[in-house]
GUDREN-761949 format. One record per residue (C-alpha): x, y, z. Coordinates in Angstrom, 2 decimals. Layout:
residues N
       c1       c2       c3
        X        Y        Z
...
END
This chain:
residues 137
       c1       c2       c3
    46.40   -60.69  -151.18
    44.68   -60.11  -147.69
    48.26   -61.40  -145.83
    50.17   -58.38  -147.86
    48.17   -55.97  -146.47
    48.09   -57.10  -142.63
    52.06   -57.09  -143.50
    51.90   -53.73  -144.82
    49.96   -52.29  -141.88
    52.28   -53.95  -139.25
    55.58   -52.58  -141.01
    54.15   -49.11  -141.62
    53.28   -49.19  -137.93
    56.85   -50.43  -137.24
    58.43   -47.80  -139.33
    56.43   -44.79  -137.81
    57.40   -46.15  -134.39
    61.07   -46.41  -135.26
    61.30   -43.11  -136.81
    59.56   -41.67  -133.79
    62.42   -43.88  -131.59
    65.32   -42.30  -133.76
    63.71   -38.61  -133.47
    63.35   -38.91  -129.43
    67.05   -40.20  -129.24
    68.31   -37.34  -131.58
    66.51   -35.03  -129.31
    68.03   -36.61  -126.10
    71.52   -37.07  -127.01
    74.20   -34.93  -125.54
    75.39   -34.02  -128.63
    71.93   -32.94  -130.13
    72.46   -29.46  -130.08
    69.99   -28.13  -132.84
    67.76   -30.72  -132.27
    66.85   -29.78  -128.59
    64.22   -27.75  -130.35
    62.24   -30.87  -131.38
    59.21   -30.97  -129.24
    59.34   -32.00  -125.57
    56.97   -34.86  -126.04
    60.02   -36.67  -127.47
    61.59   -36.90  -123.97
    63.65   -39.90  -122.69
    60.63   -41.55  -121.37
    58.92   -41.34  -124.70
    61.99   -42.87  -126.47
    62.02   -45.86  -124.01
    58.28   -46.54  -124.48
    58.41   -46.19  -128.14
    61.38   -48.12  -128.61
    59.93   -51.16  -126.90
    56.91   -50.94  -128.56
    58.57   -50.65  -131.99
    61.06   -53.54  -131.51
    57.70   -55.35  -130.39
    55.84   -54.58  -133.35
    59.01   -55.11  -135.47
    59.33   -58.80  -134.26
    55.93   -59.81  -134.65
    55.88   -58.43  -138.22
    58.83   -60.29  -138.90
    57.35   -63.81  -137.37
    53.95   -63.12  -139.12
    55.94   -62.48  -142.49
    58.13   -65.37  -142.17
    55.27   -67.86  -141.21
    52.95   -66.36  -144.26
    56.01   -66.40  -147.02
    57.04   -70.18  -145.99
    53.25   -71.14  -146.29
    53.04   -69.28  -149.80
    56.36   -70.09  -151.21
    57.90   -72.76  -149.18
    61.01   -70.39  -148.19
    61.36   -67.46  -146.49
    64.92   -66.01  -147.35
    65.14   -66.80  -151.19
    65.00   -62.77  -152.36
    67.32   -59.93  -151.31
    64.16   -58.37  -149.40
    64.24   -61.58  -147.11
    67.83   -61.59  -146.73
    68.00   -58.25  -145.56
    65.36   -59.06  -143.20
    67.43   -61.57  -141.78
    70.53   -59.33  -141.58
    68.19   -56.80  -139.73
    67.53   -59.07  -136.80
    70.91   -59.31  -135.23
    71.56   -55.54  -135.24
    68.04   -55.24  -133.94
    68.80   -57.69  -130.98
    72.20   -55.82  -130.37
    70.31   -52.45  -130.35
    67.69   -54.07  -127.75
    70.27   -55.99  -125.69
    72.33   -53.10  -125.34
    69.69   -50.70  -124.37
    68.69   -52.83  -121.38
    71.65   -51.62  -119.22
    71.16   -47.92  -120.21
    67.77   -48.02  -118.11
    69.56   -47.99  -115.14
    72.05   -45.03  -116.27
    74.95   -47.19  -117.58
    76.37   -45.47  -120.37
    79.28   -47.47  -121.49
    77.06   -49.03  -124.41
    75.50   -46.10  -125.70
    77.73   -46.01  -129.21
    77.00   -49.87  -129.66
    73.35   -49.18  -128.93
    73.14   -46.28  -131.41
    74.90   -47.85  -134.30
    73.07   -51.07  -133.86
    69.76   -49.17  -133.79
    70.70   -47.07  -136.44
    71.87   -49.92  -139.03
    68.96   -52.00  -138.10
    66.59   -49.11  -138.98
    68.09   -48.29  -142.08
    68.29   -51.99  -143.50
    64.49   -52.23  -142.19
    63.59   -49.11  -144.35
    65.49   -50.64  -147.43
    63.38   -53.81  -146.85
    60.25   -51.82  -146.92
    61.39   -50.47  -150.21
    62.28   -53.48  -151.56
    59.07   -55.14  -150.25
    57.12   -52.35  -152.47
    59.20   -52.92  -155.30
    58.39   -56.65  -155.16
    54.42   -56.08  -154.72
    54.77   -53.64  -157.63
    56.76   -55.35  -160.30
END
């Protein structure tokens, strides 16, 4: 039971960081419009750092979950929850890789970066819901 608590804390931290990253990305978009009213704390630098921390926590959480699940069950991707986590990984990696050139101002990957990150985060949230349902049911 303690492994689930650690996993729940890690995944909750990742969810808050990912949401903060998405909020700061929305504020700093050239198409933001109304989102410019979002607090100034969510500036571009904030987005860079929070995104990096989010992905670090996300991947640590994934590795921790995979090891613990394999130890307890002898398999990792035996459920829809596990398969969606697996599907989240490539989108996350594309998001990270496409974000690196943007640190130096290149913008030709902005759409790829945005789509992959939004997809990864939505899949992540769905896996969280499925994980809670697995624990409760």
